[in-house]
C-alpha positions as CSV (number, residue, x, y, z in Angstrom):
1,X,103.6,142.9,130.3
2,X,99.9,142.2,130.7
3,X,96.9,143.8,129.2
4,X,93.5,144.4,130.4
5,X,91.0,142.9,128.2
6,X,87.9,140.8,128.1
7,X,88.8,137.1,128.5
8,X,88.4,135.3,125.0
9,X,87.0,132.4,126.9
10,X,84.2,134.3,128.7
11,X,83.4,136.3,125.3
12,X,82.9,132.7,123.5
13,X,80.9,131.3,126.7
14,X,78.4,134.2,126.8
15,X,77.4,133.8,123.1
16,X,74.2,132.3,122.1
17,X,73.7,129.9,119.1
18,X,74.1,132.2,116.0
19,X,74.0,131.6,112.3
20,X,77.8,131.3,112.4
21,X,77.4,128.4,115.0
22,X,74.9,126.9,112.8
23,X,77.3,127.1,109.6
24,X,80.1,125.6,111.7
25,X,77.7,122.8,112.7
26,X,76.6,122.2,109.1
27,X,80.2,122.2,107.8
28,X,81.4,119.8,110.2
29,X,78.4,117.5,110.4
30,X,78.7,117.4,106.3
31,X,82.3,116.7,106.5
32,X,81.6,113.8,109.3
33,X,78.9,112.5,107.1
34,X,81.3,111.1,104.4
35,X,84.4,110.8,106.6
36,X,82.5,108.2,108.8
37,X,80.8,106.8,105.8
38,X,84.3,106.4,104.1
39,X,86.0,105.1,107.3
40,X,83.7,102.0,107.0
41,X,83.8,101.6,103.1
42,X,86.4,98.9,103.3
43,X,84.4,96.7,105.9
44,X,81.4,96.7,103.4
45,X,83.5,96.0,100.4
46,X,85.8,93.2,102.0
47,X,83.5,90.5,101.6
48,X,83.2,91.0,97.7
49,X,86.9,91.6,97.6
50,X,87.6,88.4,99.1
51,X,85.4,86.7,96.6
52,X,86.7,88.5,93.5
53,X,90.6,88.5,94.3
54,X,90.4,85.2,96.3
55,X,92.2,86.6,99.3
56,X,92.2,85.4,103.1
57,X,90.8,86.9,106.1
58,X,94.5,87.5,107.0
59,X,95.1,89.6,103.8
60,X,91.9,91.5,104.7
61,X,93.7,92.2,108.0
62,X,96.6,93.7,106.0
63,X,94.6,96.0,104.3
64,X,92.7,97.1,107.3
65,X,96.1,97.7,109.2
66,X,97.4,99.9,106.4
67,X,94.4,102.1,106.8
68,X,95.2,102.4,110.6
69,X,98.9,103.1,110.0
70,X,97.7,106.1,107.7
71,X,95.3,107.3,110.6
72,X,98.2,107.0,112.9
73,X,100.1,109.5,110.9
74,X,97.2,111.7,109.9
75,X,96.4,112.1,113.8
76,X,99.8,113.1,114.9
77,X,100.7,115.3,112.0
78,X,97.2,116.6,111.5
79,X,97.4,117.9,115.0
80,X,100.6,119.7,114.1
81,X,99.3,121.1,110.9
82,X,96.2,122.5,112.7
83,X,98.4,124.1,115.3
84,X,100.6,125.6,112.7
85,X,98.2,126.8,109.8
86,X,95.0,127.0,111.8
87,X,92.0,124.8,112.4
88,X,90.1,126.1,109.3
89,X,92.9,125.4,106.9
90,X,93.6,122.1,108.5
91,X,90.0,120.8,108.1
92,X,90.2,122.0,104.3
93,X,93.5,120.1,103.7
94,X,92.2,117.0,105.4
95,X,88.9,117.1,103.3
96,X,90.8,117.4,100.2
97,X,93.3,114.4,101.3
98,X,90.6,111.9,102.4
99,X,88.1,112.7,99.6
100,X,90.8,112.7,96.8
101,X,92.3,109.3,97.7
102,X,88.8,107.6,98.4
103,X,88.2,108.0,94.6
104,X,91.7,106.6,94.0
105,X,90.7,103.5,96.2
106,X,88.3,102.6,93.5
107,X,91.2,102.0,91.0
108,X,93.1,99.5,93.0
109,X,94.2,96.4,91.1
110,X,95.6,94.3,93.8
111,X,96.3,94.0,97.5
112,X,99.4,96.1,97.4
113,X,97.9,99.1,95.5
114,X,94.5,99.0,97.8
115,X,96.7,99.0,100.7
116,X,98.8,102.0,99.9
117,X,95.4,103.9,98.9
118,X,93.7,103.0,102.0
119,X,97.0,104.2,103.9
120,X,96.8,107.6,102.3
121,X,93.1,107.9,102.8
122,X,93.6,107.1,106.5
123,X,95.9,110.1,106.8
124,X,93.2,112.4,105.8
125,X,90.3,110.7,107.7
126,X,92.0,110.8,111.0
127,X,93.6,114.2,110.6
128,X,89.8,115.5,109.9
129,X,88.6,113.9,113.1
130,X,91.4,115.4,115.3
131,X,91.0,118.9,114.0
132,X,87.1,118.9,113.9
133,X,86.8,117.7,117.6
134,X,89.4,120.4,118.5
135,X,87.4,123.1,116.6
136,X,84.2,122.1,118.4
137,X,85.9,122.3,121.9
138,X,87.2,125.6,121.2
139,X,84.1,127.1,119.4
140,X,81.2,126.0,121.3
141,X,80.4,127.3,124.9
142,X,80.8,124.7,127.9
143,X,77.1,124.3,128.4
144,X,76.7,123.0,124.7
145,X,80.0,121.6,123.4
146,X,79.2,118.1,124.4
147,X,75.7,118.5,123.0
148,X,76.9,119.7,119.7
149,X,79.7,117.2,119.6
150,X,76.9,114.7,119.8
151,X,74.6,116.4,117.2
152,X,77.5,116.7,114.8
153,X,78.3,113.1,115.1
154,X,74.5,112.1,114.9
155,X,74.5,113.9,111.4
156,X,77.8,112.4,110.3
157,X,76.9,108.8,111.5
158,X,73.9,108.9,109.2
159,X,76.9,108.4,106.7
160,X,77.5,104.8,107.9
161,X,73.8,103.6,107.3
162,X,74.0,105.5,104.2
163,X,77.3,103.7,103.1
164,X,75.9,100.4,104.1
165,X,72.7,100.7,102.1
166,X,74.5,102.1,99.1
167,X,76.8,98.9,99.4
168,X,73.8,96.7,99.9
169,X,72.6,97.6,96.5
170,X,75.7,98.2,94.4
171,X,78.2,95.5,95.6
172,X,76.0,92.8,94.2
173,X,75.7,94.5,90.8
174,X,78.8,92.8,89.4
175,X,82.4,91.5,90.5
176,X,83.7,95.0,90.4
177,X,80.6,96.8,92.5
178,X,82.6,97.3,95.3
179,X,84.6,99.9,93.7
180,X,81.7,102.2,93.6
181,X,81.5,102.3,97.6
182,X,84.7,104.3,97.2
183,X,83.6,106.7,94.8
184,X,80.7,107.3,97.4
185,X,83.2,108.1,99.9
186,X,84.8,110.5,97.5
187,X,81.8,112.8,97.6
188,X,83.3,114.2,101.1
189,X,84.7,117.1,98.9
190,X,81.3,118.4,98.7
191,X,81.8,119.6,102.7
192,X,84.1,122.4,101.1
193,X,81.0,124.2,100.3
194,X,80.5,125.2,104.0
195,X,84.0,124.7,105.4
196,X,85.3,127.5,103.4
197,X,82.6,129.7,105.2
198,X,83.4,129.0,108.7
199,X,85.8,131.3,110.7
200,X,89.1,130.5,112.3
201,X,89.1,129.5,116.0
202,X,89.6,132.8,118.1
203,X,91.2,130.7,120.7
204,X,93.8,129.5,118.2
205,X,94.5,133.0,117.0
206,X,95.0,134.2,120.6
207,X,97.4,131.4,121.4
208,X,99.5,132.5,118.3
209,X,99.5,135.9,119.6
210,X,97.3,137.2,116.7
211,X,95.3,139.3,119.3
212,X,94.0,141.9,116.8
213,X,92.6,138.9,114.7
214,X,91.2,137.3,117.6
215,X,89.5,140.2,118.7
216,X,88.3,141.2,115.3
217,X,86.7,137.5,115.0
218,X,85.1,137.9,118.5
219,X,83.7,141.3,117.6
220,X,82.2,140.0,114.3
221,X,80.5,137.2,116.3
222,X,79.0,139.5,118.8
223,X,77.7,141.8,116.1
224,X,75.9,139.0,114.6
225,X,74.5,137.8,117.8
226,X,73.1,141.2,118.8
227,X,71.8,141.7,115.2
228,X,70.3,138.3,115.5
229,X,68.3,139.6,118.7
230,X,70.7,138.4,121.4
231,X,71.2,140.5,124.7
232,X,75.0,139.7,125.8
233,X,75.4,139.8,129.6
234,X,78.3,142.3,130.5
235,X,81.9,140.9,130.9
236,X,84.2,141.2,133.9
237,X,87.7,142.7,133.4
238,X,90.5,140.1,133.6
239,X,94.2,140.2,133.3
240,X,95.5,137.9,130.8
241,X,99.2,136.9,131.2
242,X,101.2,137.0,127.8
243,X,100.9,133.6,125.9
244,X,104.1,132.2,124.5
245,X,104.8,133.4,121.2
246,X,106.5,130.2,120.2
247,X,104.6,127.0,119.7
248,X,104.4,124.9,123.0
249,X,105.3,121.8,121.2
250,X,105.1,118.2,122.4
251,X,107.2,119.2,125.4
252,X,104.2,120.8,126.7
253,X,102.6,117.2,126.8
254,X,105.2,116.3,129.3
255,X,104.3,118.7,132.1
256,X,102.9,117.0,135.0
257,X,99.4,117.9,134.9
258,X,99.0,117.0,131.0
259,X,101.6,113.8,131.1
260,X,99.2,112.0,133.3
261,X,96.1,113.0,131.2
262,X,98.0,112.0,127.9
263,X,98.8,108.6,129.4
264,X,95.2,108.1,130.6
265,X,93.8,109.1,127.1
266,X,96.3,106.9,125.3
267,X,95.3,103.9,127.2
268,X,91.5,104.8,126.5
269,X,92.3,105.3,123.0
270,X,94.1,102.1,122.4
271,X,91.3,100.1,124.0
272,X,88.5,101.9,122.5
273,X,89.9,101.7,119.0
274,X,90.9,98.1,119.1
275,X,87.4,97.3,120.7
276,X,85.4,99.5,118.3
277,X,87.0,98.4,115.2
278,X,87.2,94.9,116.3
279,X,83.4,95.1,115.9
280,X,82.7,97.5,113.2
281,X,85.4,96.3,110.5
282,X,84.9,92.9,111.1
283,X,81.2,91.9,111.7
284,X,80.3,91.8,107.8
285,X,83.4,89.4,107.3
286,X,82.9,87.3,110.6
287,X,79.3,86.8,109.7
288,X,80.1,85.6,106.3
289,X,83.1,83.2,107.5
290,X,80.3,82.0,110.1
291,X,78.1,80.8,107.2
292,X,76.1,83.8,106.8
293,X,75.9,84.7,102.8
294,X,77.1,88.1,101.5
295,X,73.6,89.4,100.8
296,X,72.5,88.4,104.3
297,X,75.6,89.5,106.0
298,X,75.1,93.1,104.4
299,X,71.5,93.1,105.1
300,X,72.3,92.4,108.9
301,X,75.2,95.0,109.0
302,X,72.8,97.6,107.1
303,X,70.2,97.3,109.6
304,X,72.8,97.5,112.6
305,X,74.2,100.6,110.8
306,X,71.0,102.4,111.0
307,X,71.4,102.6,114.7
308,X,74.8,104.4,114.6
309,X,73.2,108.0,114.6
310,X,70.7,107.0,117.4
311,X,73.7,106.2,119.7
312,X,75.2,109.7,119.0
313,X,71.9,111.3,119.4
314,X,71.2,109.8,122.7
315,X,74.8,110.8,123.8
316,X,74.2,114.3,122.7
317,X,71.6,114.8,125.6
318,X,73.0,112.4,128.4
319,X,76.8,113.8,127.9
320,X,75.5,117.1,129.4
321,X,73.3,115.5,132.1
322,X,76.0,113.2,133.5
323,X,79.7,113.7,134.4
324,X,81.4,112.3,131.3
325,X,83.8,110.1,133.0
326,X,80.9,108.3,134.7
327,X,78.9,108.1,131.5
328,X,81.7,106.5,129.9
329,X,82.1,103.9,132.6
330,X,78.2,103.1,132.2
331,X,78.3,103.0,128.4
332,X,81.5,100.9,128.3
333,X,79.7,98.2,130.5
334,X,76.7,98.3,128.2
335,X,78.8,97.6,125.1
336,X,80.6,94.7,126.8
337,X,77.4,92.9,128.0
338,X,75.6,93.5,124.6
339,X,78.9,92.4,122.6
340,X,79.1,89.0,124.3
341,X,75.4,88.3,123.8
342,X,75.7,89.3,120.2
343,X,78.5,86.7,119.8
344,X,76.4,84.2,121.5
345,X,73.2,84.6,119.1
346,X,72.6,82.6,116.1
347,X,69.0,83.9,115.3
348,X,68.9,86.6,112.8
349,X,66.5,88.7,114.8
350,X,68.8,88.6,117.6
351,X,71.8,89.2,115.8
352,X,70.3,92.5,114.3
353,X,68.8,93.5,117.6
354,X,71.8,93.0,119.8
355,X,74.1,94.2,117.1
356,X,72.1,97.4,116.8
357,X,72.5,97.8,120.8
358,X,76.5,97.4,120.4
359,X,76.4,100.0,117.7
360,X,74.5,102.4,119.8
361,X,76.7,102.1,122.8
362,X,79.9,102.3,120.7
363,X,78.8,105.5,119.1
364,X,77.5,107.1,122.4
365,X,81.0,106.1,123.9
366,X,82.6,107.8,120.9
367,X,80.8,111.2,121.5
368,X,81.6,111.4,125.1
369,X,85.3,110.4,124.5
370,X,85.9,112.7,121.7
371,X,84.3,115.6,123.8
372,X,86.4,114.6,127.1
373,X,89.6,114.4,125.2
374,X,89.5,117.7,123.8
375,X,88.6,119.2,127.3
376,X,91.6,117.8,128.9
377,X,94.2,120.1,127.1
378,X,94.7,124.0,126.9
379,X,94.5,125.6,123.5
380,X,98.2,125.5,122.8
381,X,98.4,121.8,123.3
382,X,94.8,120.7,122.2
383,X,95.3,119.6,118.7
384,X,98.4,118.1,119.5
385,X,97.2,116.3,122.5
386,X,94.3,115.1,120.6
387,X,96.4,114.1,117.7
388,X,99.0,112.0,119.6
389,X,96.5,110.3,121.9
390,X,94.0,109.6,118.9
391,X,97.1,108.4,117.0
392,X,98.3,106.1,119.6
393,X,94.9,104.1,119.6
394,X,95.1,104.0,115.7
395,X,99.0,102.7,115.5
396,X,98.0,100.1,118.1
397,X,95.1,99.1,115.9
398,X,97.5,98.3,113.3
399,X,98.1,95.0,115.1
400,X,94.4,95.0,116.0
401,X,93.1,93.1,112.8
402,X,95.7,90.5,113.2
403,X,94.7,90.2,116.8
404,X,91.1,89.6,115.6
405,X,92.0,87.4,112.8
406,X,94.3,85.1,115.2
407,X,91.3,85.2,118.0
408,X,88.9,84.0,115.1
409,X,91.3,81.5,113.8
410,X,92.4,79.7,117.3
411,X,89.3,80.3,119.4
412,X,86.3,80.8,117.1
413,X,83.6,83.3,116.4
414,X,82.4,83.9,119.9
415,X,85.6,84.7,121.1
416,X,86.2,87.7,119.0
417,X,83.2,89.6,120.6
418,X,84.3,88.4,124.2
419,X,87.8,90.2,123.2
420,X,85.7,93.3,122.2
421,X,83.8,93.0,125.6
422,X,87.1,92.9,127.5
423,X,88.6,96.0,126.0
424,X,85.5,97.9,126.8
425,X,85.4,96.6,130.4
426,X,89.3,97.9,131.1
427,X,88.2,101.0,128.9
428,X,85.5,102.1,131.4
429,X,87.7,101.3,134.5
430,X,90.4,103.6,133.2
431,X,88.0,106.6,133.0
432,X,87.7,106.5,136.7
433,X,91.1,108.0,137.0
434,X,90.2,111.5,135.0
435,X,89.3,114.7,136.1
436,X,85.7,116.3,136.1
437,X,84.8,118.4,133.1
438,X,81.1,118.6,132.4
439,X,79.8,122.0,132.1
440,X,83.2,123.5,133.2
441,X,84.8,126.2,131.1
442,X,87.9,124.6,129.4
443,X,90.3,127.5,130.7
444,X,89.2,126.2,134.1
445,X,89.6,122.5,133.4
446,X,92.9,122.9,131.4
447,X,94.9,126.0,132.3
448,X,97.1,127.4,129.7
449,X,100.8,127.0,130.0
450,X,101.3,130.6,130.3
451,X,99.0,130.8,133.4
452,X,95.2,131.0,133.7
453,X,93.5,134.4,133.4
454,X,92.8,136.3,136.9
455,X,90.4,138.9,137.7
456,X,91.8,142.5,137.6
457,X,93.1,143.5,141.1
458,X,93.4,139.7,142.4
459,X,96.7,138.5,143.8
């Protein structure tokens, strides 16, 4: 049986930016600030850990790989958790997990204990990313979702230079100074102040057949918009087919339309993740192994880190001006060229300049890819699709650090950055196979498995 109602997508699309949207923005930006900072803590701690514990580059690869193993589980099961219990509760659980275990990292006493704590921290970090990206896509209108993804990432990415500069000053304080970096990452728990105040996704409520709650949430948003001076345009009456009462599950990803998209996004995720962390996770250590002192290595990478939010801020504007797939092709080529030039440079000024350009390109690509991936699935598959494709990239990168270590050992410093460039060249080419999404309602880009809404009286 169908019901005459106002399309949930249309009701969300016509909303202006309200105080609720601003609260959502603050909650996700705050969470991302410490999440993205925590993601890079070990990269900045690694040179000091090598020195204190006397470990090799291969052992650093082992610890880094443990983190990515956890990120795979977090992405896959975080998507499932968010689908079962809701986007809001999923965000809260993820925050508690990654912030809590970031603090536990500081207590590690050997390689095994640090590997285990980084593994569990990775579960929380990756789960948060998948759920936050899903929430942004479902809550913000089509004309702004790419921009707000970029703005959330811009604020969040300030956590990377903040972490870099904190590490620059606390790591040299004592042989155990690297432990303080993980304490810094644990401050992400403070994001709960805003996360507890955000509403559940109305699209998620509707997909779980919680119609009354979904309508109540939309009614509340519309009342707030009107109270804040907005004039909402009238809505067309639509006929919505009944949603499946049971969860779609991973079987939904096997449908022809979404299976192809899952393959595309999985390939992009593998190449992007291996290339991204092949640069970010290794630059401090590779510079140190290349003959740069720990202090100078941390100084160079701290300067580069300042450009993380600039890349996302640029993308926040450009991602709505150009079709996403073409934007990704262009930014991938930019990363590849600058990455090779970075590896060929020995001058400190050029190292910092080219490294900064690579960082900007990598983060611009991240904003666009996060936005694009969430657009390619309907609500009942979004968190699971995001989770499995994001997770595939992370589990592939369990071997990434060993590949980087082998390339460095066998072929040298420059070859590592040629490898990163190659990943991004292929990544850009794969995007050419994807559908157009920019500015289009997600219900049109990715129809529900139950059928897309139709205008009343249509065939």
